[in-house]
C-alpha positions, 0 to 999 in steps of 0.5 A: 472479517468475512461473512456471507451475504445472508449472515450479516448479524451479530459478530463476536470479537476475539475478546468476547465483545459482541459486535453488532451492525449498530456497533459504534465503538471498538475495544480500547487498544491494549497496552504493549510491553514493546517500546518502538525505538527510533534512531535518526537515519538521515534528514532531508535538506530541502524546502520547508516541510517538503512532505516526505511520504514514501520510502522504499528500495529497488531490490538491486542489492545496493542497499539504497533507500528512496524517499518520495516527497510532495514537492516532487523529488525522490531523494536517495540515501545509501544504507548508512544514511548518506545522501546520494542526490535526487533520483527524480525531480518532477519540477525540473523544466520539461519533465512533467508539464502539468505537475501540480506541487501542492503540499497542503495534504499528503497525497498532493504533489508527488505521493507514492512510488513503486519499483517494478519487481524486475527492476534489477533483472537484466533484459526483463520487461520491467528492468529499471522501471519506476512508477510514480503517482502525482497530482496534475493540473486540471485540465491536464495534458490529456483527458482522464481515463476515468472521471467521477464528474458524471457520477450521480452520487459524486460528492462535489464538482471540484476536479482533482487529477492524478496520474501514474507515470512510468520511468526508466533509470538512466543507463549510465547513472543508477542514481538518476532517472532518465526523464526522457523515458516518461510514459503515462500509464493511467489518469484519474479525475476525482470530483469532490468538494475540494481538490484533496477529497479522498483521492489516491492511496499507495501503490505496491507490488506483491513482494512475495510473488515469484516470476511465474506466479499470477500476481507477479508484476501486478500493481495494486493501488487504492483510490478513495471515495472522493469525499473528505467530509464526515457522516455516512452519505449514500455514495453509491458509486463506491459500490458500483462497478462503472467507476474506480473510486472507493476501490482497490485496483490491480493492473500490469503497468507495463506497455501492452501492445497499443495499450498503456497497461494490461488488466489481469484476466483474474480480476473480479470484473475482467470480461476479456473485452478491450481496455477502457471499452466504456461498457460500464465495467471497470475491469481494473477493480480488485476489491471495492467498498472502501472509504480512503484506502491510504496504505497497502502492505502484504503479509505471507498467508498460510500457503506462502502466498502474499495476502494484501493488507489495506489500511482504510482511513475511517469515518466517524467511528472506526479506523480499519485494517482489512485483509483484502482478496479478489472480489471482496466488498468491504461494505462502505457506505452501507457499513462503516467498519463493522457497524451500520453506515448508510442503510440506503446504500445498495450493496453490490454482491454478484456471485462469487463476491464476499462481504468482508468486514475489517480484521481489526479496528480502533475507534476515535477515542484512543490512548496515545501511549500505554496506560493513558486514558483514551481521548477523543481527537482526530484520527487517521490510520497509516499502515506499516509492515509485518515485523518482529522484534529481534530482541524479544522472541515473545513479540511474535510476528506483528503488523506495525502501524500508526495514526497520522493525526495522533502519532500513536503507534500500534501493532496487531498479530499477523496470525490473529489478523488472518484468523479474524478475517477467516472466522468473523472475529476481530484481532486485538490492537496494542498501543506502544510507547516510542523512544526517539534517539534514546529519549524516555519512552512516551508519545511521538508527538510529545517527543517531537514537540509537534501537534500532529506527527504525520508518520509514514513507514518504509523499508529497505532491502535488509528488512529494516523498518523506517519512519518518516514524518511530513512535518519534520523532514527526518528519517528514522530507522526502527529497532523492528525488522520485517520478518518475512523476507521478500521471495527469494527466487533462487530458493526454488523448492522453498526450503529456506536454504539455497542448495543443490535441490534448488537447481534440481527444482529449477531444472524440473520446472524448465524441462516441463515448461513451467512458468516458474522457470521464467526467471527473467520474466520475458514470457519465454523459457530459454537459456537466459533463464538459466543465467538469471537463476544462476545469478540469483543463486550466486547473489543469495537472493 
C-alpha cells in the first residue's frame, strides 16, 4: 500500500472498511471454498525434530528437491520422494569451525539456502554455486561486517552471529557439495535481548529475471529488527541507513575482485564508494522499515518483471504481506502494519523513497478454518508462492501462505495484492481447510495432533508446491501448483512458445551487443552464448 509522505491519513480498504492511522484490527479472513490437499512426499530420518525449514530446487533439469534443516544438513530427494543422501552437512569435522547447531528457534543452526540462477549453466560465474545462511558461535571465525552492538537503539546486548557462505558442487558428484570450496560472503552480528531476537530471514534470487536483466543474479535477503519482544519501542535503527537491521538487502554474492560480493549500483543507498567503507551508509539496503521479514517470494508484475513479496512477522496487531520495491520504507516502528506504532520514531524518507503499507494483513484474532469463530492466540506469518488450482479455474492466481504458530493456511489474489499496493487499499485474505493424505478437511494442527505446526513452503522445478514442518519431519506435496513458471531464457520474444522467432530475437540481440544475448552470464557476448541459447532451446526451458 503506497502513500506519499504527506498523505498518511485515512486509507479505504477494498472491502469498504476505513483503515486509519490508529487501526488495530483487520477484517477477519474470508472463508475459502478451496481445500488445500497435502500428500506425504517423504520423511526425514535423522535426529529428533531436525527442524526442516527450507525446500528448493537447483534448476538443472534433474527434478531433485533439497531440504535444509536447522541441524545443519541439506537432504536431497528425487522427484518421487526417494532419498539421495546428504548434500551438505555443516557439522562434519572441518566444514565450518564456528557453526552453531541450536534448534530451539527456526532461524538457529542452518536456516535458508539459495541456488544461484547460473547453477546449471556451464562456464557461467555462478555455475554449481549454493548459498547458505547459518548461525555462528560468537565470537566467530572473524569479526562481523555489520554489528548492532554499538547502535543507540539496539534492543539488548546479547550477541548472535549469522553468516552467508558460498559453496560449489563437487565436480564428480552432483549430490554432494565440495566443502573445500567454502567461501564466506558476509557476516552479521545482532544485539538483542536473547540470541534468537528477530535475526535472519529468507534468501532468494528473482526467478523471473533473465540473463542481462538488472536483477539477474542478485540475492535478496531479509534481516529482522533484533527484538523479539512485544510493544512498539522506538527502534530508530530500523529507519536509519547506517545499519542493515530491519531491512531487505540486495547484493551480488559472487566474488568481485578483492571484494567478497558486489553492491548493485541501483540499490537505493548505493553511492559508488568502496565496499564496507564505514561512511554511515549501508549500500546493501534495498528497502527498510521491517520488523521480522521472515519469508520472501516473487510474483510477476504487469510488465513481466518479478515483484518482491515480503511476509513480515507482525507485532501485537498485524501480520503483513508487503509488495516491496527499491527505496520502499515500510514504516516500522513508526507504523505497525497500517496502524500507528511508536509516534517518536523518525521516518526516513529521503527524495525518491516511498512510505509503503502492507498490501494485505490479518490480525491476531483469526479462524483456523473457514466458518470457525476467530480466536486470540499467538500468530506469525510464513510465506509461500503464487499458485493456481489445476482442478478449479475459478481459483485464479493466488499467493498461498500460512501461520507458523496457528497452522492456518490462507490465500490472497495476486492481482488484488498488486492493485492494493498501487492504489492504497488492502486485498482480501481467505482461510482454507486442509486435508492431509485424504483426511477429512479441517485444521492442520488438529489433523497432525500438535499444538504448533511450524509449516514452511517450498517448490520444485516442475512447479509443485511443498509444505514441510519443523515439528514433524515430513514433507508434503500440495495439489496447488506455481502458476508463473520461472523465466525461460530460450523464449527470447516472450511469446510463450519456443519457435524460430526466438532464434531471430536472439540473433538480433547478439548483433546489437544487447546484454540480453549474454546467455552464459559471463559478461561477454560471444559464440559460447549461441551454444548456451541452443542448449536452452533444446531443453525446452
